[in-house]
N, C-alpha and C positions, 0 to 999 in steps of 0.2 A: 717373772719374778714371782716367787712367794713371800707371803707376808709375814710380818715380824713374831720373834718367838723371846725376844729376848728380856734386858734389863730395866731397858729406860720406860720411862711412862707411855713415850708415844713414840711412833716409827718415826726418821727422820731420812730424808731425801736428798741427797747433793748429786748437782747436775752439773755437767760442765759440756762444752759443743764438741764432738768427735770427730764430725767433717761440715761442708756447708757451712752457709749463713744463714740467719733468718729473715735478713734482707733480699737475700738472692735467693740461691737454690734451697729446695728442700733439706733442710739440715736435719744430722740425727745426732744424738744427743748419748754422753755415756753418763748412766742413772746408777748411784750407789743408795740402796738402803741399810740403813744402818741403825739398830735398837741398843746397843750398847755394849752387845757382847758380838752378837753375827753381822757379817758384812754381806749383802747379796748386790751381785753387779750384774748390768745387762746395759746394752746400745740399743736405744729405738728411738723412732722417728718423733718429731713433734705432737704428731696426733697422738701416738699410743700414748706418749708421756701424758698429757694431757688427762686422755683415758685411764692411766695408771693411777692418778694425782685422785681422780674422780671415784675411783672404785678403794682404794686404798685409804683417802683421806689422811695421808701422813699430817703430823703435827708443824713441821716446818719444810719447805722446799728450799735448800740453800744452796745459793752460788756465788762465784766469786764477779759476776756482772750479771745484773738484772736485765740488763737490755740484751743480754746471749738470747733471752726467752721473748723479747716483743722487739717489733723494728722501731717503734717509737714511743714517745709519751702516750698518745692517745692506744696503742695497742698493750702498751704495759697495764695502763687502766682497765681494758676491756679483761684481761689475763688476769687481774686481780680479782676485778668482777665475778669472773668462773668458777675460783676457788671454791672448794668445799668451807661450810662456815667455821672450821675449825683448824686451818690451813692458814699458815702464815707464809709469805715469800721472805725470805731472809739473804741479804747482800753480807757476807762474813768479812769483807772488804773495807768497808767502811760505809759512809755516807755518800754525800754527791760527789766527793773528790775520793774515790777508794784506794789504798796501797796494794800494792802487788801480793797477792797469795801467799808467795815465798815468805814475804817478810812477815806477814802476820802468823802464818803457820808456825815458823821459827820464832818469835817471840812468847807463842803459847807453848811449844814444846808438842806441834803437831807433825807427823810424818809428812813431809812432801816430796813430788816427785812432778815432772814437766807433763807427763804423759794425761792426755784426757780423764781417764779413769783414775788414776791417782790425785789430780785435783779435785773431782767431783768425789772422791774420799775424804780428803783433805778438809774440803766445805762442810761435808756432812758432819764430823769429827768436831770440826769449829761450833758450828750451829750447836752440838750437843753441849758444848761448852757455854752456850749463851755468849758465842763470840759471834759479834755483828748485828747490822741492825735490820729491824724489821722494814719489809716498802710497803708502806699504805697508802691507799688515795680514797680509802673511806673512814667514815667517824664510828663509833660506837653506837651511834642512833640510826634507828630504822622509821623508815617511812613507809606508813598503812594509809593506802588512797582507798576510800570507797566512793565509786564512781557509779554514773547511769552505763549499762552493759550495751545500749541501742540507742541511736539517734532517737528525740522526741519528733522529729520531722514535721511532716504534713499529714493529720490524722483524720481528715475528711470533716464531716458533722462530728465525730467524737473526738475532737482531737485534744481539747481541753482534759476529758475524762482520762483519755491513754495518757496525755502528760501528768495528770495527778497521779496515775497507777506507778508510773516509772518512779517520780520523786517520791512517792509515798514507800516504794521497795527500797531505795537507796537509805532513807530515814532509818527502814527497819534492820537494815544489813548493817548499819553504821550502828544502832544501840547494841545489835548483837555483840561486833567488835567490841565495843566499849566495855560490855559486862565481862567477855573475855580476858580483857586487859588488866580490869578490876579485879577479878579472881585471880590471876596470877601475879596480883600485887605487883604490877608494873609501873613505874613513872612515866606519865607523858602529857604531852599537851594536845588537845583537839582544836582545830577550827573547821567551821562547816560554811556552807554557800548553801544559804536557805533559796530554794523556790517554792513556785504555786505546788502545792500539796504536798510536800517535803522538803528533802535536800537535794541539790543536783549532786554535790557530792561534801566529802569529810575527808578531814586529814588528820594523823595522828603521827606527832613525832614520838618515837616510844625509846625509851634510855635503855635501851637493848639491842645486841643481836639477832638476827632473825631466827636462828637456832633456838632463842631462848623464849620466843614469842608463840604462843597457841594458836595464832590464826595463820593460814596458808593462803597462797595465790589461787583464786578463783576466777571463774564467770559463768553466772547463771543467768540466764533468761536477763530480766530490767538490769540487774547490778552485775559489776566487777570490782574484784578486789587485787589491788597490784601492793606489791612489798617490796621495797627496794632500800638498801643503806645509803644513807646521806653520802655525797661524796664531798671529800677537802677541795679547798681550792687548787692545790697541786698536789703533787705527789711528796712525801714525806718518810723521812728516815730516820724510826726511832730506835735505839738501843735496846738491845735484848735484854740487857741486865745493867740496872745503876752502877756502873763502877765508878770506884772512887777515883778518879781522875784528878788532876790538877786544874782547879776554877778561880774564877773572881769572884766575890760576894759585893752584892750591894745591899744595905740595908737603911731602911727608912725608919726610924723609932717613933713613937707615941703612945699614943691611945689605942690606935690600930697599928703595929708592927707588920711590915712588908718585909720580906726578902727576895733576891733575885740571884740566879747562879747563871754565870756566862762562862763558856767554854774560853779555852787560852786560843780559840779561832776566831772570836768575836761573836760566836752563836749562842741564844739565850737558850739557856737547858730546862729552867723552872721558875716559879716564881710561889711566892707565900703571901698571903696577908689575914692575919691573925687579931682578935680584940683577946683570947683567951690565955695564948700558951704562953708560958713563961719563959726565960731566957736559957733553962735547960733542953726543954722542949721544942726551942726554935735552935739552939745547936743539934741538937739530935737530928733536928730535919735536915740541916747542914750536910753532916757527917755522911748522912745516907747517901748524899748527891755528891761527894767529891771534897778532895783534902784543898782549902782555900790557901791559895798564894797571895792574893791581896784580899783585904777588907775596905769597900767603900764607901762614903756617906757624899752627901748630893749639897752640902754645906760647907764652908770655909772651916768652920771650928768643928772637929770631930765631937759627935757628942760622946759622953762617959759611958751609954752602954753599948755604942757601936765599936769604943775603943778596948771595954772588957771584952768583946765578941772578938776584935782580932789578936788580942795577949792571948785567950785560950787558944788559938789556932797557931800562935808564933808567927804570924802572918805579915807581911807588908801592909803599910794601911797609905789610903789616898784620900786626898780632898781636895777641890777644886779652890783656887786663888779665893775667889768670891762665889757668894752663894749661886747656885745654877739657878737662871730665869726656867719660868714655866714654859716659855716658846720654845726653849733651845731643847727641853727636855722633852717637848712634845715631838720636836724635828728630831732629835735623835732617834727617839722609838715608835716613830709612823708606821714601822715596816713589822714591828713586833704585836702582840696580843696581851692586852692585861685588863684585869676586871674593876681597877679602879685606881684613883691618881696615887694612893701610898705604893702599890704595886708599880706603876710607872715611875715615881721618883726612883725607887732602888734599883729598878732596871738601868733607869739613866744613870746612876752614880757608878754601878758595875759597867757597863758601854762606856761612859767619857774615862774612867780608869783603864780599859783597855786602848781605847784610842790613844791614851797617855806612854801605855808601856808597849803598843804594839810593834814599833821600829826594835824597840830592845830584846823585845821576843824573838824577834826574825834572827836578828844577828845572833843571838846566843843558840838558835836552833840550828844556822850554820854551820856552827861549828861542834855541834853535836853526832856524833856516830850515830849508824842506825841499831847497833846492837844496845845503844842506852836510851834509857826513858827519858826524854825531852824535858818533860814535868818536875822529874825530881830534880834536874842541873835547875830549870828556871827556879823553882822553889828556894834552893839552897843562895842561886845568886841575888833574887830579887828580895827575899825576906833576911836571909842572915849576910848578906852583901861580902860574899865570897866571890874570888874569882870562879871565871869558867874553867881557866887550867887547873884550878886548884880542886876545883869539883871534882873534872873529870879524871884527875890521877889519883883523885881519892876512890872513886866509883869503879875504875878499871886497875887498879893496883891489886894484884892478886897476892905477892908474896913481898913483895920489896917496899921501900918506905920514899919517901919522897928525896931522900938525900940519894938513893940508888940513881934518880931520874936526872941524865944531863942536864946541865943548865944550858941555853942556848938562843940567841937573839933571832929575830924573824929576819931571813936574809931578803936583799933588796931584789926585786922583782926585775926580769929583762923586760923588754919593750913589748916582744912577742907575749908575755905572759900576762903585762898590764893591760894590749888589747883584749886578749881573750875575757880577762877580767871586766872590761868597758863592756864586751859586747855579748857576755853573761849577764850583767845586771840589767843591760839595754832587753835582752830576750826577755828577762825576769817582769821588766817595767810592759814589755810589749805583750806578753801574756796576762798580766794583769789588766792589763787596757782590754786586751779581747776577752777576757771572762767579764770585763763590766759591760762591753757590749753584747757578748750574750745575754747577760741580764737583760739590758735594756731591751734587746729584742725578744725576749722572754714576756718582759713587761708588756710591750708594744701588742703582742701576739695576744697576748691575754687581755689588753686592753681591746685589740680589735675582737677578739670571741664576745668580749660583756656588749660591745657595741653591736655585734650581729644578733645576740639576745635579743639587745634590746629594739632592735630593726624588725626581728623575726615577731616582738611582742607587739610592737606598733602595726605591722600586718597585720597581727591576729585581730588588736582591736579596731584596724581601719574596716576588715570584714566582717567584725560584728556590728559595728556603725552603719555596716552598709547595710546590712542586713535589718539592722534597726530601723533603718530608711525606707527600705523595701516594705517592711511589715507596716511603715505609719502610713504609707503611701496608699497601701492595700487598704487600711482600715478609714481611708479618709472618702476613698471610691467605695466602700461599703457603706459608709455614715452618708453619704452624698444618696446612694441608691435608698437606703433605708430614708431618708428623708423626702425623697420624690413618691416613694410608696406610702409614707403618712400623709402628705398633703393630697394625695387620690383618694385615701381612705378619708381623711377629713371632707373632702368633694362629696363622697359618696355618703358618709356620715348628715352631712347636712342636706343632701337630696333625701337620704331616707327619713329626716325629719319633718322633711316639708310634706312629703308623702303621708307619714305617720300625723302630722294636724291636719291633713284632708282628711285620712281614715276618722281620726277622731270627730271631725265633723259628721262624717257619714254615719258614725256610730250614734252621734246623737240623733242623727233624722233620726236613725232606726229605730231607736230604742226611747225618744221621748213622745210622750203624748202631747205632744207640740205645743203645750202653754207655755215651757220657757223657750221655745224659739223664737227669733227676732221675726219682724213684720215680712222684713224681706224673704224669709225663707220660709214663711210657712206656704203651706201647698206641695212642697217638696216630697218624693218618696224615692231612696236608694233603689240603685238597679245593681242585680251583681251578676256581671258578666261571665259567660264559658265560651271558650273559643270554638270547643267543637263539642256535637251533641254525642261523645263518647266516654266511657268508663274513666279513662286516665285525665281527660278535661275535666270532668266532677271532683276526680280527686285533687287536682291542681286548685281550681277552685274551692275546694273545702277546705284544702290547708293555708291557701292565702287568705280568706276572709270568713270562712264560715259558709255552708247553705243550713236554712233554717225555713221552720214552717211559716207561712204567711208572706215567703222575700217574693220580690217580683224579678224573675232571673230571665235574662238576656242571652239567647243561642246565637251566636253568629254564624254558625253554620251546623243547621239543624237538620241536615240531610244525612243519611247513613246510620241512623239508632236503631237497633234492634230491639226485642221485648224485655231483654232484662235492663240492658241502659234507660227503655223509658219505665220500665217497671221501677228502678231505682229514683230517678227523678219524681215520678208519683209520690211513691213513699216519703220523700221530702213533704208532699203537701204544699207547694209554691202557691202565691196568692194568685200569680199572673205568670205565662211562661211567654217571651217576644220571641218568634221565630225569623230569622233570616233563610229565607231557602225554605225548600219544599220539606215536609215531614214524608217519613216513608209510612206507609199505609200500615204498619202493625206497628210503629209506634203511635200514630196517630188513633189506631183503634185503642189501645191501652191508655193513652192520656185522656179517651174521652172515657171509656170504660169507668176510670178512676175520678171521672171529675175534676182534671186541673184544666182550668182555663187556658186559653191558648189564643195570640192574636198576632196579626202579621207585623214585625219591628217596625215598620212605616206608620201604624195607625197612634203610635205612641212617640212623641219627641222625647227622645233622650238625649240628654247632655253629657259629654264624658269629659273626663279631666283625668289624664293619665289612663291608671285603671279603674277609676272612681267614676260611675253615673248616675244621675239621677234625674226622674220625671216628674210630670207635672201629676199631683193626684186626681185630679177631674180626668184626666185623659188616659190614666188607670184605670180609675170606674167606668168608664166610658166603654173601654175596651172589655171588661169584663162583661159588662151588660150584653154588647153586642155577642160576646162569645154564649152568654146564656139565650140570647134568643136565636142563635144558630144551633144551640143543644136542644132547645125546646120542639124549635121546626125539624131536627134530625130524628127525635124521637117521634115526633108525630109522623113522618115518614115512613120510620121504621114498622113503626104501630101499622102504619096504613097497608104497607106492605106484608106485614105480618098477617092481617085480617084477609088481604085478597088472598093471599096464599091456601088461608083455610078454607075460606071459600070455594077455591079453585080445586081443593083438592075432596072437598064434599062434592062438587059438583061431578068430577071424576068418578067417584065413588060410586054416586046413583046412577050414573050413566052405565057404569060396569056391571051393575044389579039389573038393569032394564034388560 
């Protein structure tokens, strides 16, 4: 199908079922594209029709029954959600109770034929003339949701930092969206859910359609942006044009004046409440929405301002026998929406007036032929108090006069006709009852859907609480483990405190001049123990309590030391080295040459407390004296050996010379 090139501001598609059924076999559709001058026709499948709508973006898709495009209410809502932003679905035959297309076409002078392509063209031409109702499931409000793009989940040792980063990213993206909406001058409401480090989500209710919003849906890293039009409670049929049909008007005067417009079928069409508009502005507002048949008030005596308004429209007036109680007004308007009590009172006046006239409206409507506007007949019968026959004669009389019409009395009906009439009345009552039952079923289905939503919310809440309980249990276990570790650390700290006290005591012993030491502790010398005569053992002792000159050192295992280890110990210049086990010859020689006193560990009684040790001063001195005696004896022996060696060498030299 070619694109439009005609006179209308926008392209209009007329659609009708060519073959098949959307509820069963794959249907095909007759499609007419109308631009005001040119008409293009084609037969396409449902899938191709949707692609065509998406590509061409017509201003309206017109049909005589919206449910020819969708199997049920849910499918229709999904279809409406897939339409381009500027495309409206229009049912040209009316609202929930459509008229035959042939009748609507005849009333507006549009060519009509029974073939699907002809019906599609008639629908397109009617929509171009603003005939019909827009089928809507969405408001003009758009919801933008900025949320986490990934679960916070388990992040291991860095879980807090991971969660904080995600929530911070959501907060940053939400501020960017808010800035874009402010720059575009759009009205919106914002609600945020704050979490650790930022936002868990931010929701913006924007008073605009998605096409007018400078933000697009996206998903990137830690965040995602979702854009969705706000759903209505159900499917709404809104007239394309504010036709000036016959209506009932309810008025509540006062400081705040409220007006309600109700159609001849009892449906609330519009409401107004204002503190500033004068009588002329209110009259103009009513004129734009219809031609009043009845003007009503909710009090027994019609206020003067309402009476003036009634006279200006030459409409009938209605007031209750007594002032309407508030509870009755609330009950009568319970299924309608209103902004304040003034609108409620005006709406109640119009609805109670409709209730009073409903039966009379129906009796008059049954007498009106299809080609005559029922609203005009009602206006003259109700407001001007003319008879139905006189009004019909006046409206249908082309050339003749009333005198030309023969007078006749209604004939008496036969029993069969009486029975048919009774059966027709019964059928009407049953159909009305069936309609009430269908409405009840819809109400219950909606209530069930609400309960299902509440159940889903309750289940989500239960899952959230279960996760919280698991998290609380985990935190309790973690707390208990940490408390156990704390107790163990306290015990270790106490043990180290006791060890520190012993070290302090030994330090005082090691660094005092014994003048301030108690009598019981005089004569004691600290002994610093080394596990093995190795470099690593000396490092450990140095790190534990330090090794310094004039220390008494106890080697628990003196074997295995080499020259470098012995030289390192000698370089410390200890006062005495107590040996457990035998020294190597190399180590013994190094210590001897360096003048380091050594003694067997058994020669000095060492008292050990944990890693601390002390010895008697007198035993240490005795061991040092013993070593010195051994040293002097060893040096004498070495000197004697040296002299003997020299004499032997001298004798040998003389013998050789002889």
